[in-house]
BAMARBA-580283 format. One record per residue: x, y, z of N, C-alpha, C, O, CB in turn; chain; residue number from 1; residue in three letters. Coordinates in nm, 2 decimals, decimal comma. Glycine has a CB too. Layout:
REM residues N
n_u;n_v;n_w;ca_u;ca_v;ca_w;c_u;c_v;c_w;o_u;o_v;o_w;cb_u;cb_v;cb_w;kette;nr;rest
X;Y;Z;X;Y;Z;X;Y;Z;X;Y;Z;X;Y;Z;A;NUM;ala .
...
This chain:
REM residues 116
n_u;n_v;n_w;ca_u;ca_v;ca_w;c_u;c_v;c_w;o_u;o_v;o_w;cb_u;cb_v;cb_w;kette;nr;rest
1,23;-1,36;-0,61;1,33;-1,24;-0,61;1,21;-1,10;-0,61;1,10;-1,08;-0,67;1,44;-1,24;-0,78;A;1;unk .
1,29;-1,02;-0,53;1,23;-0,90;-0,50;1,27;-0,81;-0,63;1,38;-0,80;-0,66;1,29;-0,84;-0,36;A;2;unk .
1,17;-0,74;-0,70;1,24;-0,64;-0,80;1,17;-0,51;-0,72;1,05;-0,48;-0,70;1,19;-0,67;-1,00;A;3;unk .
1,27;-0,45;-0,70;1,27;-0,32;-0,61;1,23;-0,20;-0,69;1,18;-0,10;-0,64;1,40;-0,28;-0,55;A;4;unk .
1,26;-0,21;-0,83;1,22;-0,09;-0,92;1,06;-0,09;-0,91;1,00;0,01;-0,87;1,27;-0,10;-1,08;A;5;unk .
0,98;-0,19;-0,93;0,84;-0,21;-0,95;0,78;-0,20;-0,79;0,67;-0,15;-0,76;0,81;-0,37;-1,03;A;6;unk .
0,86;-0,24;-0,71;0,82;-0,22;-0,56;0,80;-0,08;-0,52;0,71;-0,04;-0,45;0,94;-0,29;-0,47;A;7;unk .
0,93;0,02;-0,58;0,94;0,15;-0,55;0,81;0,25;-0,61;0,75;0,35;-0,57;1,08;0,19;-0,60;A;8;unk .
0,81;0,18;-0,76;0,69;0,25;-0,82;0,53;0,22;-0,78;0,44;0,29;-0,81;0,70;0,23;-0,96;A;9;unk .
0,53;0,08;-0,70;0,41;0,02;-0,65;0,38;0,15;-0,55;0,29;0,23;-0,56;0,43;-0,15;-0,59;A;10;unk .
0,47;0,16;-0,43;0,48;0,22;-0,32;0,43;0,35;-0,36;0,34;0,38;-0,29;0,61;0,23;-0,26;A;11;unk .
0,47;0,42;-0,45;0,42;0,56;-0,48;0,30;0,56;-0,52;0,22;0,66;-0,50;0,49;0,63;-0,57;A;12;unk .
0,27;0,44;-0,60;0,14;0,46;-0,64;0,03;0,42;-0,50;-0,09;0,47;-0,51;0,12;0,34;-0,78;A;13;unk .
0,05;0,37;-0,41;-0,02;0,33;-0,32;-0,04;0,48;-0,24;-0,15;0,52;-0,20;0,04;0,21;-0,24;A;14;unk .
0,05;0,53;-0,22;0,06;0,68;-0,17;-0,03;0,77;-0,23;-0,12;0,83;-0,16;0,19;0,74;-0,18;A;15;unk .
-0,01;0,79;-0,38;-0,08;0,87;-0,45;-0,23;0,83;-0,45;-0,32;0,91;-0,42;-0,03;0,88;-0,58;A;16;unk .
-0,25;0,70;-0,49;-0,41;0,66;-0,52;-0,47;0,67;-0,37;-0,58;0,70;-0,35;-0,44;0,49;-0,62;A;17;unk .
-0,38;0,63;-0,25;-0,44;0,59;-0,14;-0,51;0,75;-0,10;-0,62;0,76;-0,04;-0,32;0,50;-0,02;A;18;unk .
-0,43;0,88;-0,13;-0,51;1,00;-0,09;-0,59;1,04;-0,18;-0,69;1,10;-0,15;-0,44;1,12;-0,07;A;19;unk .
-0,56;1,01;-0,32;-0,67;1,06;-0,42;-0,79;0,98;-0,42;-0,88;1,04;-0,46;-0,62;1,07;-0,56;A;20;unk .
-0,82;0,82;-0,38;-0,92;0,77;-0,37;-0,97;0,78;-0,26;-1,09;0,74;-0,24;-0,91;0,67;-0,41;A;21;unk .
-0,89;0,83;-0,13;-0,94;0,86;0,01;-1,06;0,93;0,02;-1,13;0,93;0,12;-0,86;0,94;0,08;A;22;unk .
-1,09;1,00;-0,07;-1,19;1,09;-0,10;-1,36;1,04;-0,09;-1,46;1,09;-0,05;-1,15;1,14;-0,26;A;23;unk .
-1,34;0,92;-0,13;-1,47;0,84;-0,18;-1,49;0,73;-0,06;-1,40;0,71;0,02;-1,45;0,76;-0,34;A;24;unk .
-1,59;0,68;-0,05;-1,62;0,56;0,04;-1,52;0,44;0,01;-1,51;0,40;-0,11;-1,79;0,50;0,02;A;25;unk .
-1,44;0,40;0,11;-1,36;0,25;0,07;-1,25;0,29;-0,04;-1,19;0,20;-0,08;-1,47;0,13;-0,01;A;26;unk .
-1,23;0,42;-0,08;-1,14;0,46;-0,20;-0,99;0,43;-0,14;-0,90;0,39;-0,22;-1,16;0,64;-0,25;A;27;unk .
-0,97;0,45;0,00;-0,84;0,43;0,01;-0,80;0,27;0,04;-0,68;0,24;0,06;-0,79;0,52;0,11;A;28;unk .
-0,88;0,19;0,04;-0,87;0,05;0,03;-0,84;0,01;-0,13;-0,75;-0,06;-0,16;-1,01;-0,02;0,09;A;29;unk .
-0,93;0,06;-0,21;-0,90;0,02;-0,36;-0,79;0,10;-0,41;-0,74;0,06;-0,51;-1,01;0,04;-0,46;A;30;unk .
-0,73;0,24;-0,35;-0,61;0,27;-0,37;-0,50;0,19;-0,34;-0,39;0,20;-0,40;-0,60;0,38;-0,33;A;31;unk .
-0,51;0,10;-0,22;-0,42;0,01;-0,16;-0,38;-0,09;-0,25;-0,27;-0,12;-0,29;-0,49;-0,07;-0,04;A;32;unk .
-0,50;-0,14;-0,30;-0,54;-0,28;-0,36;-0,47;-0,25;-0,51;-0,37;-0,32;-0,54;-0,72;-0,32;-0,37;A;33;unk .
-0,52;-0,15;-0,60;-0,46;-0,16;-0,72;-0,34;-0,15;-0,76;-0,31;-0,22;-0,86;-0,51;-0,09;-0,78;A;34;unk .
-0,25;-0,09;-0,72;-0,09;-0,10;-0,69;-0,03;-0,26;-0,69;0,07;-0,30;-0,76;-0,06;-0,03;-0,54;A;35;unk .
-0,11;-0,34;-0,60;-0,08;-0,48;-0,58;-0,10;-0,54;-0,73;0,00;-0,60;-0,78;-0,18;-0,56;-0,47;A;36;unk .
-0,20;-0,54;-0,78;-0,24;-0,58;-0,91;-0,14;-0,55;-1,00;-0,09;-0,64;-1,07;-0,37;-0,52;-0,95;A;37;unk .
-0,08;-0,41;-1,02;-0,01;-0,35;-1,12;0,15;-0,41;-1,09;0,23;-0,45;-1,19;-0,04;-0,16;-1,10;A;38;unk .
0,19;-0,42;-0,96;0,31;-0,50;-0,93;0,33;-0,65;-0,97;0,42;-0,69;-1,04;0,33;-0,50;-0,79;A;39;unk .
0,21;-0,72;-0,93;0,21;-0,85;-0,95;0,19;-0,88;-1,14;0,23;-0,98;-1,20;0,10;-0,91;-0,85;A;40;unk .
0,13;-0,78;-1,17;0,14;-0,80;-1,34;0,24;-0,76;-1,40;0,26;-0,80;-1,51;0,03;-0,74;-1,43;A;41;unk .
0,35;-0,68;-1,35;0,48;-0,65;-1,41;0,60;-0,71;-1,34;0,72;-0,70;-1,38;0,51;-0,50;-1,42;A;42;unk .
0,57;-0,79;-1,23;0,70;-0,87;-1,22;0,70;-0,98;-1,29;0,81;-1,02;-1,31;0,74;-0,91;-1,08;A;43;unk .
0,58;-1,06;-1,35;0,56;-1,16;-1,44;0,66;-1,30;-1,38;0,74;-1,35;-1,46;0,61;-1,09;-1,60;A;44;unk .
0,66;-1,34;-1,26;0,76;-1,42;-1,21;0,66;-1,54;-1,15;0,73;-1,63;-1,08;0,85;-1,33;-1,09;A;45;unk .
0,57;-1,55;-1,15;0,45;-1,65;-1,08;0,37;-1,56;-0,96;0,38;-1,45;-0,92;0,52;-1,81;-1,01;A;46;unk .
0,29;-1,66;-0,91;0,22;-1,57;-0,81;0,29;-1,57;-0,68;0,25;-1,49;-0,59;0,06;-1,60;-0,78;A;47;unk .
0,37;-1,64;-0,65;0,44;-1,63;-0,53;0,53;-1,51;-0,51;0,54;-1,45;-0,41;0,51;-1,75;-0,51;A;48;unk .
0,61;-1,47;-0,64;0,68;-1,37;-0,64;0,57;-1,24;-0,65;0,60;-1,14;-0,59;0,79;-1,38;-0,75;A;49;unk .
0,48;-1,26;-0,71;0,37;-1,14;-0,73;0,34;-1,10;-0,58;0,34;-0,98;-0,55;0,22;-1,20;-0,82;A;50;unk .
0,30;-1,19;-0,48;0,28;-1,18;-0,35;0,38;-1,11;-0,30;0,35;-0,99;-0,25;0,26;-1,28;-0,29;A;51;unk .
0,53;-1,17;-0,29;0,65;-1,12;-0,22;0,66;-0,97;-0,28;0,67;-0,89;-0,19;0,78;-1,20;-0,25;A;52;unk .
0,65;-0,94;-0,38;0,64;-0,77;-0,43;0,53;-0,72;-0,38;0,54;-0,60;-0,35;0,64;-0,75;-0,60;A;53;unk .
0,41;-0,77;-0,37;0,30;-0,70;-0,32;0,31;-0,67;-0,18;0,24;-0,58;-0,13;0,18;-0,76;-0,35;A;54;unk .
0,38;-0,74;-0,09;0,35;-0,75;0,05;0,47;-0,63;0,07;0,46;-0,53;0,15;0,38;-0,93;0,13;A;55;unk .
0,57;-0,64;0,00;0,70;-0,53;0,03;0,64;-0,37;-0,01;0,66;-0,27;0,06;0,85;-0,57;-0,08;A;56;unk .
0,57;-0,38;-0,15;0,50;-0,27;-0,18;0,42;-0,22;-0,10;0,43;-0,09;-0,09;0,44;-0,28;-0,27;A;57;unk .
0,33;-0,28;-0,02;0,23;-0,24;0,07;0,28;-0,20;0,20;0,22;-0,13;0,27;0,13;-0,33;0,08;A;58;unk .
0,39;-0,25;0,24;0,46;-0,21;0,37;0,53;-0,09;0,34;0,50;-0,01;0,42;0,56;-0,33;0,43;A;59;unk .
0,60;-0,04;0,25;0,67;0,07;0,22;0,55;0,18;0,19;0,56;0,28;0,26;0,76;0,04;0,10;A;60;unk .
0,45;0,17;0,10;0,38;0,25;0,06;0,25;0,29;0,16;0,20;0,40;0,18;0,35;0,21;-0,07;A;61;unk .
0,21;0,17;0,22;0,14;0,18;0,36;0,19;0,28;0,48;0,12;0,35;0,55;0,13;0,05;0,42;A;62;unk .
0,28;0,26;0,49;0,37;0,31;0,61;0,39;0,45;0,58;0,37;0,53;0,67;0,52;0,24;0,63;A;63;unk .
0,42;0,50;0,46;0,41;0,64;0,44;0,27;0,70;0,42;0,25;0,80;0,49;0,48;0,68;0,32;A;64;unk .
0,17;0,65;0,36;0,04;0,69;0,34;-0,01;0,69;0,50;-0,08;0,79;0,54;-0,05;0,58;0,24;A;65;unk .
0,02;0,60;0,58;-0,04;0,61;0,72;0,02;0,75;0,78;-0,04;0,83;0,85;0,01;0,47;0,81;A;66;unk .
0,14;0,76;0,76;0,22;0,90;0,83;0,15;1,02;0,76;0,14;1,12;0,83;0,41;0,90;0,80;A;67;unk .
0,11;1,02;0,63;0,06;1,13;0,59;-0,09;1,14;0,61;-0,15;1,26;0,59;0,11;1,14;0,46;A;68;unk .
-0,17;1,04;0,63;-0,32;1,04;0,67;-0,33;1,11;0,82;-0,42;1,19;0,85;-0,38;0,88;0,67;A;69;unk .
-0,22;1,07;0,89;-0,24;1,09;1,03;-0,20;1,22;1,05;-0,25;1,29;1,14;-0,15;0,99;1,13;A;70;unk .
-0,12;1,28;0,98;-0,07;1,41;1,00;-0,17;1,52;0,94;-0,18;1,63;0,99;0,07;1,41;0,92;A;71;unk .
-0,24;1,47;0,85;-0,35;1,56;0,80;-0,47;1,56;0,89;-0,55;1,65;0,89;-0,40;1,53;0,65;A;72;unk .
-0,50;1,43;0,99;-0,59;1,44;1,05;-0,54;1,52;1,19;-0,62;1,58;1,25;-0,65;1,30;1,05;A;73;unk .
-0,43;1,51;1,23;-0,38;1,55;1,35;-0,38;1,72;1,34;-0,36;1,77;1,45;-0,24;1,48;1,38;A;74;unk .
-0,39;1,81;1,23;-0,39;1,93;1,22;-0,52;1,99;1,28;-0,52;2,10;1,32;-0,38;1,95;1,09;A;75;unk .
-0,65;1,89;1,29;-0,77;1,92;1,35;-0,78;1,89;1,49;-0,87;1,94;1,56;-0,87;1,86;1,29;A;76;unk .
-0,68;1,82;1,53;-0,70;1,77;1,69;-0,61;1,87;1,77;-0,51;1,92;1,73;-0,65;1,60;1,73;A;77;unk .
-0,67;1,89;1,91;-0,58;1,95;2,00;-0,46;1,89;2,03;-0,46;1,76;2,01;-0,63;1,97;2,12;A;78;unk .
-0,33;1,96;2,09;-0,21;1,89;2,11;-0,24;1,80;2,20;-0,34;1,80;2,28;-0,10;1,96;2,14;A;79;unk .
-0,15;1,69;2,20;-0,16;1,58;2,33;-0,05;1,50;2,32;0,00;1,46;2,21;-0,30;1,47;2,32;A;80;unk .
0,00;1,47;2,44;0,13;1,42;2,45;0,14;1,25;2,36;0,05;1,18;2,33;0,17;1,42;2,61;A;81;unk .
0,27;1,23;2,36;0,30;1,09;2,27;0,26;1,09;2,13;0,23;0,99;2,07;0,22;0,95;2,33;A;82;unk .
0,25;1,20;2,07;0,21;1,19;1,93;0,29;1,13;1,84;0,23;1,07;1,75;0,18;1,30;1,88;A;83;unk .
0,39;1,13;1,84;0,49;1,04;1,77;0,44;0,85;1,80;0,43;0,77;1,71;0,66;1,09;1,84;A;84;unk .
0,42;0,84;1,89;0,37;0,71;1,95;0,24;0,69;1,85;0,23;0,59;1,78;0,33;0,73;2,13;A;85;unk .
0,16;0,77;1,87;0,01;0,73;1,76;0,05;0,75;1,64;-0,02;0,68;1,56;-0,13;0,81;1,76;A;86;unk .
0,14;0,83;1,59;0,14;0,84;1,44;0,25;0,69;1,39;0,24;0,63;1,29;0,22;1,01;1,40;A;87;unk .
0,32;0,68;1,48;0,39;0,53;1,45;0,29;0,42;1,45;0,30;0,35;1,35;0,48;0,50;1,57;A;88;unk .
0,21;0,39;1,54;0,10;0,30;1,56;0,01;0,30;1,43;0,00;0,20;1,36;0,02;0,35;1,69;A;89;unk .
-0,04;0,44;1,39;-0,15;0,41;1,28;-0,06;0,40;1,15;-0,11;0,36;1,04;-0,26;0,53;1,27;A;90;unk .
0,07;0,42;1,17;0,12;0,41;1,01;0,17;0,25;1,02;0,22;0,20;0,92;0,26;0,54;0,95;A;91;unk .
0,18;0,18;1,13;0,21;0,04;1,13;0,08;-0,03;1,10;0,09;-0,13;1,04;0,27;-0,01;1,27;A;92;unk .
-0,03;0,01;1,14;-0,16;-0,03;1,10;-0,19;-0,01;0,95;-0,22;-0,11;0,88;-0,27;0,05;1,18;A;93;unk .
-0,17;0,09;0,89;-0,19;0,11;0,76;-0,08;0,01;0,68;-0,11;-0,07;0,59;-0,17;0,27;0,73;A;94;unk .
0,02;0,03;0,73;0,12;-0,08;0,65;0,07;-0,23;0,64;0,09;-0,30;0,54;0,26;-0,08;0,73;A;95;unk .
0,02;-0,26;0,74;-0,01;-0,40;0,75;-0,18;-0,43;0,67;-0,21;-0,54;0,62;-0,02;-0,43;0,94;A;96;unk .
-0,26;-0,32;0,68;-0,35;-0,33;0,58;-0,34;-0,33;0,45;-0,41;-0,38;0,37;-0,41;-0,27;0,60;A;97;unk .
-0,23;-0,23;0,44;-0,19;-0,25;0,27;-0,11;-0,35;0,23;-0,10;-0,39;0,11;-0,12;-0,12;0,20;A;98;unk .
-0,04;-0,41;0,33;0,06;-0,51;0,27;-0,06;-0,65;0,23;-0,04;-0,72;0,13;0,20;-0,56;0,40;A;99;unk .
-0,15;-0,67;0,32;-0,25;-0,76;0,28;-0,31;-0,74;0,15;-0,32;-0,82;0,07;-0,35;-0,77;0,38;A;100;unk .
-0,36;-0,63;0,14;-0,44;-0,62;0,03;-0,37;-0,61;-0,08;-0,43;-0,63;-0,19;-0,53;-0,51;0,05;A;101;unk .
-0,22;-0,58;-0,10;-0,13;-0,56;-0,19;-0,08;-0,71;-0,22;-0,05;-0,75;-0,34;-0,01;-0,46;-0,13;A;102;unk .
-0,08;-0,77;-0,13;-0,04;-0,94;-0,16;-0,13;-1,00;-0,22;-0,09;-1,07;-0,32;-0,02;-1,04;-0,05;A;103;unk .
-0,27;-0,99;-0,19;-0,38;-1,06;-0,27;-0,39;-0,97;-0,40;-0,43;-1,04;-0,50;-0,54;-1,07;-0,18;A;104;unk .
-0,36;-0,84;-0,42;-0,35;-0,78;-0,54;-0,24;-0,83;-0,62;-0,27;-0,87;-0,73;-0,35;-0,64;-0,53;A;105;unk .
-0,11;-0,85;-0,58;0,03;-0,91;-0,64;-0,04;-1,06;-0,70;-0,03;-1,09;-0,81;0,17;-0,94;-0,50;A;106;unk .
-0,10;-1,13;-0,62;-0,13;-1,27;-0,65;-0,24;-1,27;-0,79;-0,23;-1,36;-0,88;-0,20;-1,34;-0,50;A;107;unk .
-0,34;-1,18;-0,79;-0,44;-1,15;-0,89;-0,36;-1,09;-1,02;-0,39;-1,12;-1,14;-0,55;-1,05;-0,82;A;108;unk .
-0,26;-1,01;-0,98;-0,21;-0,95;-1,12;-0,12;-1,05;-1,18;-0,11;-1,05;-1,30;-0,13;-0,80;-1,10;A;109;unk .
-0,05;-1,14;-1,12;0,02;-1,25;-1,17;-0,05;-1,35;-1,24;0,01;-1,41;-1,33;0,08;-1,31;-1,08;A;110;unk .
-0,18;-1,38;-1,18;-0,26;-1,48;-1,25;-0,31;-1,41;-1,35;-0,32;-1,48;-1,45;-0,36;-1,54;-1,17;A;111;unk .
-0,34;-1,28;-1,36;-0,40;-1,22;-1,49;-0,27;-1,21;-1,58;-0,30;-1,20;-1,70;-0,48;-1,07;-1,48;A;112;unk .
-0,14;-1,21;-1,56;-0,03;-1,20;-1,66;-0,04;-1,34;-1,72;-0,01;-1,36;-1,83;0,11;-1,16;-1,59;A;113;unk .
-0,07;-1,42;-1,63;-0,03;-1,56;-1,70;-0,13;-1,60;-1,79;-0,10;-1,67;-1,88;-0,01;-1,68;-1,61;A;114;unk .
-0,27;-1,55;-1,77;-0,37;-1,61;-1,85;-0,40;-1,51;-1,98;-0,48;-1,54;-2,06;-0,51;-1,64;-1,75;A;115;unk .
-0,32;-1,38;-1,98;-0,33;-1,32;-2,11;-0,20;-1,36;-2,19;-0,18;-1,32;-2,30;-0,36;-1,16;-2,10;A;116;unk .
């Protein structure tokens, strides 16, 4: 079962940590992974539900993060046609990457919750 409260909290964490930790090498990947662990730990319903909630968290947060990152990059580029298309593709790529990382993090978080 999807716990939307934790998914929204996790998506907000993906956006915030992705932007803040994006300043260091591979920091945005760590910023996408940590909220998955937190959501998997909080769900406390087994590793399958931890992965499901992690995927939802990653899709929502990664899409928003992709839009924000591309907009900040786009300010430095000259104007070009079809900018909405490029924003959408970049956001989908960020959402897919974040969903994979958060699913693994959700599994890891639920395993940590079971062992403690």
